[in-house]
C-alpha positions as CSV (number, residue, x, y, z in Angstrom):
1,M,0.0,0.0,0.1
2,Y,3.0,2.3,0.4
3,F,3.0,3.0,-3.4
4,L,-0.1,5.1,-2.8
5,I,2.3,7.8,-1.1
6,P,4.3,8.5,-4.3
7,L,1.3,8.1,-6.4
8,C,-0.7,10.6,-4.4
9,L,2.3,13.2,-4.6
10,V,2.6,12.7,-8.4
11,L,-1.0,13.2,-9.1
12,A,-0.9,16.4,-6.9
13,A,2.0,17.7,-8.9
14,F,0.2,17.1,-12.2
15,M,-2.8,18.8,-10.6
16,L,-0.8,21.9,-9.8
17,W,0.7,21.8,-13.4
18,S,-2.9,21.6,-14.9
19,E,-4.2,24.3,-12.5
20,N,-1.4,26.7,-13.5
21,R,-2.2,26.2,-17.1
22,E,-6.0,27.0,-16.3
23,Q,-7.1,23.5,-17.2
24,Y,-9.5,23.5,-14.2
25,V,-11.6,20.5,-15.1
26,R,-8.5,18.3,-15.4
27,S,-6.9,19.7,-12.3
28,A,-10.2,18.9,-10.3
29,V,-10.2,15.3,-11.5
30,L,-6.5,14.9,-10.6
31,K,-7.0,16.4,-7.2
32,G,-9.8,13.9,-6.6
33,L,-7.5,11.0,-7.6
34,A,-4.6,12.4,-5.4
35,S,-6.9,12.6,-2.5
36,L,-8.5,9.2,-3.2
37,C,-4.9,7.8,-2.5
38,F,-4.8,9.0,1.1
39,V,-8.3,7.7,1.6
40,V,-7.4,4.2,0.4
41,L,-4.1,4.3,2.4
42,G,-6.2,5.1,5.5
43,F,-8.7,2.3,4.8
44,L,-6.0,-0.2,4.2
45,A,-4.0,0.9,7.3
46,S,-7.2,0.9,9.5
47,S,-7.5,-1.5,12.3
48,G,-11.2,-1.2,12.4
49,T,-11.4,0.4,15.9
50,I,-13.8,3.3,16.5
51,T,-10.8,5.8,16.4
52,A,-9.7,4.4,13.0
53,K,-13.2,4.4,11.6
54,L,-13.5,8.1,12.6
55,I,-10.3,9.1,11.0
56,V,-11.0,7.2,7.8
57,T,-14.4,9.0,7.6
58,G,-12.5,12.3,8.2
59,L,-10.2,11.4,5.3
60,I,-13.2,10.9,3.1
61,F,-14.6,14.2,3.9
62,G,-11.2,15.7,3.0
63,C,-11.3,14.1,-0.3
64,V,-14.7,15.4,-1.2
65,A,-13.8,19.0,0.1
66,D,-10.7,18.8,-2.0
67,V,-12.6,18.4,-5.2
68,M,-15.2,21.0,-4.2
69,L,-12.5,23.7,-3.6
70,N,-11.3,23.1,-7.2
71,L,-14.8,23.0,-8.7
72,R,-15.1,26.7,-7.6
73,W,-12.9,27.5,-10.8
74,V,-14.9,25.2,-13.0
75,F,-18.2,26.8,-12.0
76,R,-17.3,30.4,-11.4
77,E,-20.7,31.9,-11.1
78,K,-21.3,29.7,-8.0
79,G,-17.7,29.7,-7.0
80,Q,-18.1,31.4,-3.6
81,M,-20.9,29.2,-2.5
82,I,-18.9,26.1,-3.6
83,F,-15.8,27.4,-1.7
84,L,-18.0,27.8,1.5
85,V,-19.6,24.4,1.2
86,G,-16.1,22.9,0.6
87,I,-14.8,24.6,3.8
88,L,-17.9,23.3,5.7
89,V,-17.1,19.8,4.5
90,F,-13.4,20.2,5.6
91,L,-14.7,21.4,9.0
92,T,-16.6,18.2,9.2
93,G,-13.6,16.2,8.6
94,H,-11.7,18.1,11.4
95,V,-14.5,17.5,13.7
96,L,-14.2,13.8,12.9
97,Y,-10.5,13.7,13.6
98,L,-11.1,15.6,16.9
99,A,-13.8,13.1,17.9
100,A,-11.4,10.3,17.2
101,V,-8.5,11.6,19.4
102,L,-10.2,13.5,22.1
103,P,-11.3,10.5,24.2
104,M,-7.6,9.6,24.7
105,C,-6.9,13.0,26.0
106,S,-6.0,13.2,29.7
107,S,-6.4,17.0,29.9
108,K,-9.4,17.7,27.6
109,L,-10.4,21.1,29.3
110,L,-6.8,22.4,29.2
111,C,-6.2,21.5,25.6
112,I,-9.6,23.0,24.4
113,L,-9.0,26.3,26.3
114,A,-5.5,26.4,24.9
115,G,-7.0,25.9,21.4
116,V,-9.5,28.8,21.8
117,A,-6.8,31.1,23.0
118,L,-4.4,30.3,20.3
119,T,-7.3,30.5,17.8
120,A,-8.0,34.1,18.9
121,L,-4.4,35.0,18.5
122,L,-4.0,33.4,15.3
123,M,-7.1,34.9,13.7
124,M,-6.2,38.4,14.8
125,W,-2.9,37.9,13.0
126,I,-4.5,36.5,9.9
127,L,-7.3,39.1,9.6
128,K,-4.8,41.9,9.5
129,R,-3.4,40.3,6.4
130,I,-6.5,39.3,4.4
131,E,-9.5,41.1,2.8
132,A,-12.6,38.9,2.7
133,K,-16.4,39.1,3.0
134,M,-17.8,38.6,6.5
135,A,-19.2,35.1,5.7
136,F,-15.6,34.0,4.8
137,K,-14.3,35.4,8.0
138,I,-17.0,33.7,10.2
139,F,-16.4,30.4,8.5
140,G,-12.6,31.0,9.0
141,V,-12.9,31.4,12.7
142,F,-14.8,28.3,13.1
143,Y,-12.6,26.4,10.8
144,I,-9.3,27.5,12.1
145,G,-10.6,27.0,15.6
146,A,-11.4,23.5,14.9
147,I,-8.0,22.6,13.6
148,V,-6.1,24.6,16.2
149,I,-8.1,22.7,19.0
150,L,-7.3,19.4,17.1
151,N,-3.7,20.3,17.2
152,C,-3.8,21.1,20.9
153,V,-5.4,17.9,21.6
154,A,-3.0,15.9,19.5
155,V,0.1,17.6,21.1
156,G,-1.4,17.0,24.5
157,N,-2.0,13.3,23.5
158,L,1.7,13.1,22.3
159,I,3.1,14.7,25.6
160,A,0.9,12.4,27.9
161,A,1.3,9.2,26.0
162,P,4.2,9.3,23.5
163,S,3.8,6.6,20.8
164,A,4.1,6.2,17.1
165,F,0.5,7.0,16.5
166,T,0.2,10.1,18.7
167,G,3.6,11.4,17.1
168,I,2.7,10.8,13.5
169,F,-0.9,12.0,13.9
170,A,0.3,15.2,15.6
171,A,2.8,15.9,12.9
172,G,0.0,15.5,10.2
173,A,-2.4,17.7,12.1
174,A,0.4,20.4,12.4
175,L,1.2,20.2,8.6
176,F,-2.5,20.4,7.9
177,L,-2.8,23.6,10.0
178,V,0.1,25.3,8.4
179,S,-1.2,24.4,4.9
180,D,-4.5,26.0,5.7
181,I,-2.9,29.2,6.9
182,V,-1.0,29.4,3.8
183,L,-4.2,28.8,1.8
184,I,-6.1,31.5,3.5
185,L,-3.2,34.1,3.1
186,N,-2.8,33.3,-0.7
187,T,-6.5,33.2,-1.3
188,F,-7.5,36.3,0.5
189,G,-4.2,38.2,0.8
190,P,-3.2,41.1,-1.4
191,E,-1.3,38.9,-3.9
192,N,-2.1,35.3,-5.2
193,R,1.2,33.5,-5.8
194,F,1.7,30.1,-7.4
195,S,4.7,29.3,-5.2
196,L,2.4,29.7,-2.1
197,R,-0.1,27.4,-3.9
198,V,2.5,24.8,-4.2
199,T,3.6,25.1,-0.6
200,N,-0.1,24.8,0.4
201,I,-0.7,21.6,-1.6
202,G,2.6,20.1,-0.6
203,L,2.1,20.6,3.1
204,Y,-1.6,19.5,2.9
205,Y,-0.9,16.1,1.1
206,A,2.0,15.5,3.4
207,G,-0.3,16.0,6.4
208,Q,-3.3,13.9,5.2
209,L,-0.8,11.2,4.2
210,L,0.7,11.3,7.7
211,I,-2.7,11.1,9.4
212,A,-3.6,8.1,7.2
213,L,-0.3,6.3,8.0
214,S,-0.8,6.9,11.7
215,L,-3.6,4.4,11.6
216,L,-0.9,1.7,11.2
217,F,0.1,2.2,14.8
218,I,-3.2,2.3,16.8
């Protein structure tokens, strides 16, 4: 099943190449195939526990959201709505990841409070650097909040119970968070740069692949 890792990255690279050439239908298909790789990887690595099933379901939601975010360029007249729905689907995936790892957290309240505080600081920093409609800002607060809290819980689990699973999952969640920050800044910032798009996609797929691989160690 490890061949799915390079296959995912190659498909993602071709997706970026197509996207840069404004071949948006092809890029959406390639992105869906790339994301399907981490879903299949997670399914094959899954032990069948409740935790594993929640993470695999989160990977599936991520795959669906990936395609939706690219479809905003195919159906431009409904692009904003498609983008918002895609973010909502991604948010659902984050909630599923959180539901998977929260029960093993020994300091739930502390991790959640830390996540809320860090979200507030991070969003203040981000909002100074972007221009977006209020709906996008509101979605952004809940979306970033969910993944920051997920990261705090993942780090808390790693500190309290170091293991291959907690370490790999925490690394994947951290890469996911950084990729989302890059995505927001590049999408709503003063200048859209392809180099940042490459960074966003590279970090994103690395994060999702690590989350899928973590299932081998539950």
